[in-house]
C-alpha positions as CSV (number, residue, x, y, z in Angstrom):
1,X,-127.8,177.4,392.9
2,X,-130.9,176.2,391.1
3,X,-130.2,174.9,387.6
4,X,-132.5,175.7,384.8
5,X,-134.3,173.0,382.9
6,X,-132.1,173.7,379.8
7,X,-128.9,173.2,381.9
8,X,-130.2,170.0,383.4
9,X,-130.9,168.6,379.9
10,X,-127.4,169.6,378.7
11,X,-125.8,167.9,381.7
12,X,-127.9,164.8,381.2
13,X,-126.9,164.6,377.5
14,X,-123.2,165.0,378.4
15,X,-123.5,162.4,381.1
16,X,-125.0,159.7,378.9
17,X,-122.7,160.6,376.1
18,X,-119.7,160.0,378.4
19,X,-121.1,156.6,379.4
20,X,-121.7,155.6,375.7
21,X,-118.2,156.9,374.7
22,X,-116.6,154.9,377.6
23,X,-118.5,151.8,376.6
24,X,-117.5,152.1,373.0
25,X,-113.9,152.7,374.0
26,X,-113.9,149.6,376.1
27,X,-115.6,147.6,373.3
28,X,-113.0,148.9,370.8
29,X,-110.2,147.9,373.2
30,X,-111.7,144.4,373.4
31,X,-111.9,144.1,369.6
32,X,-108.3,145.1,368.9
33,X,-106.3,142.3,367.2
34,X,-104.0,142.0,370.3
35,X,-107.0,140.4,372.1
36,X,-107.5,137.8,369.4
37,X,-105.7,134.5,370.0
38,X,-102.6,133.9,367.9
39,X,-102.8,131.0,365.5
40,X,-101.2,127.9,367.2
41,X,-100.6,124.3,366.4
42,X,-103.8,123.1,368.2
43,X,-105.9,125.3,365.9
44,X,-104.1,124.1,362.8
45,X,-104.4,120.5,363.9
46,X,-108.3,120.7,363.8
47,X,-107.9,121.3,360.0
48,X,-105.5,118.4,359.4
49,X,-106.4,115.0,358.0
50,X,-104.4,112.3,356.2
51,X,-104.9,109.9,353.3
52,X,-103.0,107.2,351.5
53,X,-102.8,105.9,348.0
54,X,-103.2,102.2,347.8
55,X,-103.2,100.6,344.3
56,X,-104.1,104.0,342.8
57,X,-107.0,104.4,345.2
58,X,-107.3,107.2,347.7
59,X,-108.2,106.1,351.3
60,X,-108.6,108.0,354.5
61,X,-110.4,110.9,356.0
62,X,-108.4,113.4,353.9
63,X,-109.4,111.5,350.8
64,X,-113.0,112.0,351.6
65,X,-112.5,115.8,352.0
66,X,-110.5,115.9,348.7
67,X,-113.3,114.0,346.8
68,X,-115.9,116.4,348.3
69,X,-114.0,119.4,346.9
70,X,-113.6,117.8,343.5
71,X,-117.3,116.9,343.3
72,X,-118.5,120.4,344.4
73,X,-116.1,122.5,342.2
74,X,-116.3,123.7,338.7
75,X,-112.6,124.3,338.6
76,X,-110.0,122.2,340.5
77,X,-106.6,123.9,340.3
78,X,-103.7,121.7,341.4
79,X,-100.7,123.9,342.2
80,X,-97.7,121.6,342.2
81,X,-94.0,121.6,342.7
82,X,-92.5,120.1,339.6
83,X,-90.8,116.8,339.0
84,X,-92.5,115.1,341.9
85,X,-93.0,111.4,341.7
86,X,-95.7,111.5,344.4
87,X,-97.7,114.2,342.7
88,X,-97.7,112.3,339.4
89,X,-99.0,109.2,341.3
90,X,-101.7,111.4,342.9
91,X,-102.7,112.8,339.6
92,X,-103.2,109.3,338.2
93,X,-105.3,108.5,341.2
94,X,-107.4,111.6,340.7
95,X,-108.3,110.9,337.1
96,X,-111.2,108.4,337.7
97,X,-112.6,110.7,340.4
98,X,-112.4,113.7,338.1
99,X,-114.0,111.7,335.3
100,X,-116.9,110.5,337.5
101,X,-117.5,114.0,338.8
102,X,-118.0,115.4,335.3
103,X,-114.7,117.0,334.5
104,X,-114.4,117.4,330.7
105,X,-111.1,119.2,330.2
106,X,-107.6,119.2,331.7
107,X,-105.1,122.1,331.2
108,X,-101.4,121.5,331.6
109,X,-98.4,123.8,332.0
110,X,-97.3,123.2,328.4
111,X,-97.8,125.1,325.1
112,X,-100.8,124.5,322.9
113,X,-98.8,122.7,320.3
114,X,-97.1,120.6,323.0
115,X,-100.6,119.6,324.2
116,X,-101.4,118.5,320.6
117,X,-98.3,116.4,320.6
118,X,-99.2,114.8,324.0
119,X,-102.6,113.9,322.5
120,X,-100.9,112.3,319.6
121,X,-98.5,110.3,321.8
122,X,-101.3,109.0,323.9
123,X,-103.8,108.4,321.1
124,X,-103.4,104.7,321.8
125,X,-103.4,104.7,325.7
126,X,-101.5,101.5,326.1
127,X,-98.7,102.8,323.9
128,X,-98.4,106.1,325.8
129,X,-95.3,105.3,327.9
130,X,-93.4,103.7,325.0
131,X,-94.2,106.6,322.6
132,X,-93.4,109.3,325.1
133,X,-90.2,107.5,325.9
134,X,-89.1,107.6,322.3
135,X,-90.1,111.3,322.1
136,X,-88.2,112.2,325.2
137,X,-85.2,110.2,324.0
138,X,-85.1,112.1,320.7
139,X,-85.6,115.6,322.2
140,X,-83.9,115.5,325.6
141,X,-81.6,118.4,326.5
142,X,-79.0,117.3,329.0
143,X,-78.0,120.9,329.9
144,X,-81.5,121.6,331.2
145,X,-82.4,118.1,332.2
146,X,-85.7,118.1,330.4
147,X,-87.3,117.0,327.1
148,X,-88.9,119.4,324.6
149,X,-92.1,119.1,326.6
150,X,-91.5,119.9,330.2
151,X,-93.1,117.9,333.1
152,X,-93.6,114.8,331.1
153,X,-90.2,113.3,331.5
154,X,-90.9,110.5,334.0
155,X,-92.5,107.1,333.9
156,X,-95.1,108.3,336.5
157,X,-96.0,111.2,334.2
158,X,-96.7,108.8,331.3
159,X,-98.9,106.8,333.7
160,X,-101.2,109.8,334.4
161,X,-101.2,110.9,330.8
162,X,-102.4,107.4,329.9
163,X,-105.1,107.6,332.5
164,X,-106.4,110.9,331.0
165,X,-106.2,109.4,327.5
166,X,-108.5,106.6,328.6
167,X,-111.2,109.2,329.4
168,X,-113.1,111.6,327.1
169,X,-111.4,114.7,328.7
170,X,-109.9,117.2,326.4
171,X,-106.2,118.1,326.9
172,X,-105.3,121.8,326.7
173,X,-101.9,123.5,326.8
174,X,-102.1,127.0,328.2
175,X,-98.5,128.0,328.6
176,X,-95.9,129.0,326.1
177,X,-93.9,126.3,324.3
178,X,-90.7,125.3,325.9
179,X,-87.4,126.6,324.4
180,X,-86.5,123.2,322.9
181,X,-89.9,122.7,321.3
182,X,-88.5,124.3,318.2
183,X,-86.7,121.0,317.5
184,X,-89.7,118.7,317.4
185,X,-92.0,121.4,315.9
186,X,-89.5,121.9,313.0
187,X,-89.5,118.1,312.5
188,X,-93.3,118.2,312.4
189,X,-93.3,121.1,309.9
190,X,-91.1,119.1,307.6
191,X,-93.3,116.0,308.0
192,X,-96.4,118.0,307.1
193,X,-94.8,118.5,303.7
194,X,-94.0,114.8,303.0
195,X,-96.2,114.9,299.9
196,X,-94.9,118.2,298.7
197,X,-92.9,118.3,295.4
198,X,-90.3,120.3,297.3
199,X,-90.1,118.0,300.3
200,X,-86.4,117.0,299.9
201,X,-85.4,120.7,299.6
202,X,-87.5,121.6,302.7
203,X,-86.0,118.7,304.6
204,X,-82.4,119.7,303.7
205,X,-83.1,123.3,304.8
206,X,-84.4,122.1,308.1
207,X,-81.4,119.8,308.6
208,X,-79.1,122.9,308.5
209,X,-81.4,125.0,310.6
210,X,-81.8,122.2,313.2
211,X,-78.0,121.8,313.4
212,X,-77.8,125.5,314.1
213,X,-80.5,125.4,316.7
214,X,-78.9,122.5,318.5
215,X,-75.5,124.2,318.5
216,X,-77.1,127.3,320.0
217,X,-78.8,125.3,322.7
218,X,-75.5,123.8,323.7
219,X,-74.1,127.3,324.2
220,X,-77.4,128.6,325.7
221,X,-76.7,132.3,325.2
222,X,-79.0,135.0,326.4
223,X,-82.0,135.3,324.1
224,X,-81.2,131.9,322.5
225,X,-84.4,131.8,320.4
226,X,-83.5,135.2,318.9
227,X,-80.1,133.8,317.9
228,X,-81.9,130.8,316.2
229,X,-84.7,132.7,314.5
230,X,-82.5,135.4,313.1
231,X,-79.9,133.0,311.8
232,X,-79.8,132.7,308.0
233,X,-80.3,128.9,308.2
234,X,-83.6,129.2,310.1
235,X,-84.8,132.2,308.0
236,X,-84.2,130.1,304.8
237,X,-86.2,127.2,306.3
238,X,-89.0,129.6,307.3
239,X,-89.2,130.9,303.7
240,X,-90.0,127.4,302.5
241,X,-93.6,127.7,303.8
242,X,-96.2,129.8,302.1
243,X,-98.3,132.3,304.1
244,X,-101.4,130.2,303.4
245,X,-99.9,127.1,305.0
246,X,-102.2,127.0,308.0
247,X,-100.2,124.5,310.1
248,X,-96.8,125.9,309.4
249,X,-97.9,129.5,310.1
250,X,-99.6,128.4,313.4
251,X,-96.3,126.8,314.5
252,X,-94.3,129.8,313.6
253,X,-96.7,132.1,315.3
254,X,-96.5,130.1,318.5
255,X,-92.7,129.9,318.4
256,X,-92.4,133.7,318.0
257,X,-94.9,134.2,320.9
258,X,-92.7,131.9,322.9
259,X,-89.6,133.9,322.0
260,X,-91.4,137.1,323.1
261,X,-92.4,135.6,326.4
262,X,-88.9,134.4,327.2
263,X,-87.5,137.8,326.5
264,X,-90.2,139.7,328.4
265,X,-91.5,140.3,331.9
266,X,-93.3,137.6,333.9
267,X,-96.5,139.6,333.4
268,X,-96.5,138.7,329.7
269,X,-96.4,135.0,330.5
270,X,-99.2,135.4,333.0
271,X,-101.3,137.2,330.5
272,X,-100.6,134.5,327.9
273,X,-101.6,131.7,330.3
274,X,-104.8,133.5,331.2
275,X,-105.7,134.3,327.6
276,X,-105.1,130.7,326.5
277,X,-107.2,129.3,329.3
278,X,-110.0,131.8,328.8
279,X,-110.2,131.3,325.1
280,X,-110.4,127.5,325.5
281,X,-112.9,127.8,328.3
282,X,-115.3,130.2,326.4
283,X,-115.2,128.0,323.3
284,X,-115.8,124.8,325.3
285,X,-118.6,126.3,327.4
286,X,-120.7,126.9,324.2
287,X,-121.2,123.2,323.9
288,X,-120.5,121.9,327.4
289,X,-122.2,124.2,329.9
290,X,-122.1,121.7,332.7
291,X,-118.4,120.9,332.3
292,X,-115.8,121.0,335.0
293,X,-112.2,121.8,334.5
294,X,-108.9,120.4,336.0
295,X,-105.8,122.5,335.9
296,X,-102.3,121.0,336.8
297,X,-99.8,123.8,337.0
298,X,-97.0,125.1,339.1
299,X,-98.1,126.4,342.5
300,X,-97.0,130.0,341.7
301,X,-99.7,130.1,339.0
302,X,-102.5,128.4,341.1
303,X,-103.1,131.0,343.9
304,X,-106.2,133.2,344.0
305,X,-104.1,136.1,345.1
306,X,-101.0,137.8,343.7
307,X,-98.5,135.1,344.7
308,X,-97.4,134.9,341.1
309,X,-94.7,137.6,341.5
310,X,-97.4,140.2,342.1
311,X,-99.8,139.2,339.4
312,X,-103.2,137.6,339.2
313,X,-102.5,134.3,337.5
314,X,-104.8,131.5,336.2
315,X,-105.8,130.5,339.8
316,X,-107.2,134.0,340.3
317,X,-108.9,133.8,336.9
318,X,-110.8,130.6,337.8
319,X,-111.8,132.1,341.1
320,X,-113.2,135.2,339.3
321,X,-115.1,133.1,336.8
322,X,-116.5,130.9,339.6
323,X,-117.6,133.9,341.6
324,X,-119.3,135.4,338.6
325,X,-121.1,132.1,337.8
326,X,-122.0,131.3,341.4
327,X,-119.8,128.3,341.1
328,X,-116.7,127.1,343.0
329,X,-113.0,127.0,342.3
330,X,-110.9,124.9,344.6
331,X,-107.3,126.0,344.5
332,X,-104.7,123.6,345.9
333,X,-101.0,124.1,346.8
334,X,-98.6,121.1,347.0
335,X,-95.2,122.2,348.4
336,X,-92.2,120.1,349.0
337,X,-91.7,118.6,352.4
338,X,-89.2,115.8,352.2
339,X,-87.6,115.3,348.8
340,X,-84.7,113.0,348.1
341,X,-84.1,112.8,351.9
342,X,-83.9,116.6,352.3
343,X,-86.4,118.6,354.3
344,X,-88.0,121.7,352.9
345,X,-90.1,124.5,354.5
346,X,-91.8,126.0,351.4
347,X,-94.9,127.2,353.2
348,X,-93.7,127.7,356.7
349,X,-92.9,125.3,359.6
350,X,-96.3,125.8,361.2
351,X,-98.0,124.0,358.4
352,X,-95.2,121.7,357.1
353,X,-94.7,120.3,360.7
354,X,-97.9,118.2,360.2
355,X,-96.2,116.3,357.4
356,X,-96.0,112.5,357.6
357,X,-93.4,110.7,355.6
358,X,-95.6,107.6,355.0
359,X,-98.9,109.3,353.9
360,X,-100.4,112.4,352.3
361,X,-101.3,115.3,354.6
362,X,-104.4,117.5,353.9
363,X,-104.8,120.9,355.6
364,X,-108.1,122.5,355.1
365,X,-107.1,126.1,354.4
366,X,-110.6,127.1,353.6
367,X,-111.6,126.2,357.2
368,X,-108.6,128.1,358.5
369,X,-109.5,131.2,356.3
370,X,-113.0,131.2,357.6
371,X,-111.9,131.1,361.2
372,X,-109.3,133.8,360.5
373,X,-112.0,136.0,358.9
374,X,-114.2,135.4,362.0
375,X,-111.4,136.5,364.3
376,X,-111.1,133.1,366.0
377,X,-107.4,133.6,365.6
378,X,-105.0,136.2,364.2
379,X,-101.6,135.8,362.4
380,X,-100.6,139.5,362.4
381,X,-97.9,139.0,365.1
382,X,-97.0,135.4,363.9
383,X,-93.3,135.1,363.0
384,X,-94.5,133.4,359.7
385,X,-97.1,136.0,359.0
386,X,-96.1,136.6,355.3
387,X,-96.1,133.0,354.3
388,X,-99.2,132.0,356.3
389,X,-101.1,135.0,354.9
390,X,-100.2,134.2,351.3
391,X,-101.0,130.5,351.8
392,X,-104.2,130.6,353.8
393,X,-105.7,133.5,351.8
394,X,-104.5,132.2,348.4
395,X,-105.5,128.5,348.5
396,X,-108.3,126.3,349.7
397,X,-106.4,123.1,350.4
398,X,-102.7,122.3,351.3
399,X,-101.6,118.9,350.3
400,X,-98.2,117.7,351.6
401,X,-96.8,114.6,349.9
402,X,-95.2,111.8,351.8
403,X,-91.4,111.4,351.5
404,X,-90.8,112.1,347.8
405,X,-88.1,111.4,345.3
406,X,-87.1,112.0,341.7
407,X,-89.1,110.3,339.0
408,X,-87.8,107.3,337.1
409,X,-86.8,108.8,333.7
410,X,-88.8,107.8,330.7
411,X,-86.3,108.2,327.9
């Protein structure tokens, strides 16, 4: 049977279509994630370097990478695990590097009023440890094991605060005040009235309110700040300050904001942290447009993704600002590995296994993320998928401390 020209064209089109379809099907089959190598220790090892701290100086290949990130970033976000002696030692060692690289402000996980108190205590750098020790001794809460300003309880904390005080960097507090801050802030409110004709009356009112507060902190009931602030003794003390008393009203405002955060959802705290950082940043940028910013905060707040209980925290905020300004935010996570002789696996064994007890470990997560996005490996079928995904995609560097221990108390 002789085929018409039209039929021949149709058959030819169908034939070539079948070839193209088969080729595409084969290509798609080759590009499925099952054909991409699974992340293994040899791949991770290529992103691993080490460094040591010798007399407050960073040495080693990892130190060079760390310094490069600091020098090339507008924001350097150090996401820590708290109460680490090694992290405080590292922070002290970073201060001269930050200062030389043009960092002009440091934000801590403390309240704005607590930051002002830290500046006051370190005003004379050489007296920082002694003054902070006296403060911690006066306002230490044994039930919670912390002073009225968290994360500044150790000798090594005083050392890095002193180092910052010796620079021109501004100190910001971007979190809420700690529960127990009401005790030192009440004292400061009274002190602000030392020349007032009603000083003795104000002092007596605070003595009663403070005794009430301390008694409530010993019991630590739910919504303890509400118990304190609604007590007649505190309300009487509060009435001693006029509405035009700028300092007292600012303290009361911050204390009531703190109460609201403690009684609310985590989202409220995240919003507060972001708002405080952003307002400080915008005001500072008006006069310091080439400034760089260091943030020392709990790791949960430092990620560029929603690691913070499902919310975009300050680490995500710095990343957004950096992207908008064609700048860079380096976000770092520091988990526990060996602490007080006990081993931890906070970010998965695949990463923590590179930990050395006698030196710092640096894993270049940015490099791993780039390789992941280029399909050089996949983690979808990895048994640690969830933690690896959150860590590689949420941070740029993973720093693992050497064998760590509790800080020497400074009180």
